[in-house]
Structures are given as structure tokens and as C-alpha cells.
N, C-alpha and C positions, 0 to 999 in steps of 0.2 A: 431389402429395406436398409437404409442407412441409419446407424446409431452414432450418437456422439456429435461433436462439433467438428467442423473443418478447422484446419490450422489457422486460417485467416479469421474465422469467427472467434476462435479462442483468443487470438492475439488482440482482436478488437475489444472483446469482453474484458480482458486483463487491462488493456490501456484505459478503457472507460472507467473501470473500478479504481485504477490508480489516480486518474485525474479527479474523479469525484472525491476520493479520500484526501487528496492534496488540498482541494478547495474547502472541504469540510474542516480540515486541520487549520487552515488559515482563519476561517470564520470562528472556530472554537478558541483559537489563540487570541484573537482580537477581543473576545469576551472574557476569557479566563485570565490572561496575563495582567491586565490592569487591576483586576480584583485581587491579585496576589502581590501587587505593588511593582509590577514590571511594565513600564510604558515603552514598548518597542514600536519602531516605525515599520511600515509595511515591508520594506526590504529585509529587515531583521526577522520579521515573522516568516517571510518567504524562505529565508535561509534555514531557519529551524524546521519548517515544514519539509523542505527539501531533504535535509539530513534524515529526518524520521521516515520520510517516504522511501529513501534509498535503503535504510535499514529494514523496513517492512518488505521491500522487494527481495532483498537478500535472504531474509528469514523465510519468506514464502517459497523461494526457489530451493533453498537448502532443505527445508522440511519435505517438499515435494520429491526431491531427489532421494532423501533418506527413506521415505515411505515407499518409493519405487524400488529401492534396493532391498528393502525388507518385505516386499510384497508376498513372497512365497512363505515367509515365516510368520506372518500375521494371521489371526483367525479370520 
């Protein structure tokens, strides 16, 4: 019996989550920024969403590597 995901399924899940997060960020920014007095065009919103998406990917990767390194020390 196989357990877990294949590498390609994991990559597809990660990519899907990233794309959905990016689109959700764009939508939220279009609602939130004007309410805070910032009227950004779509290209500016996309740039902000891209930066935060990249930071999120780096954070997720870094934490995953840290927890893998600490795997034997954690309860």
C-alpha cells in the first residue's frame, strides 16, 4: 500500500495553493487598499502580491527544512 503523495502530486498541490493565495491576495488588496486610502492600479497590486507570495514561499521552504533538520529532536 502506498502512503503519502507522489512528488508530482505534491508539486501540483503546492503550485495550486500558491496560485490561489496569489489571486486571493489580489482580491483582498483591491478591497482593502482603497479603504486605507491607497488607490493602486492592478499592476501595482500584482507587484505587492508577488513580493508577499515570494516571501511566503521562502518562509514555507525555510520552516520545512528547519523542521526536517530538527525531526529527531522534536516530540
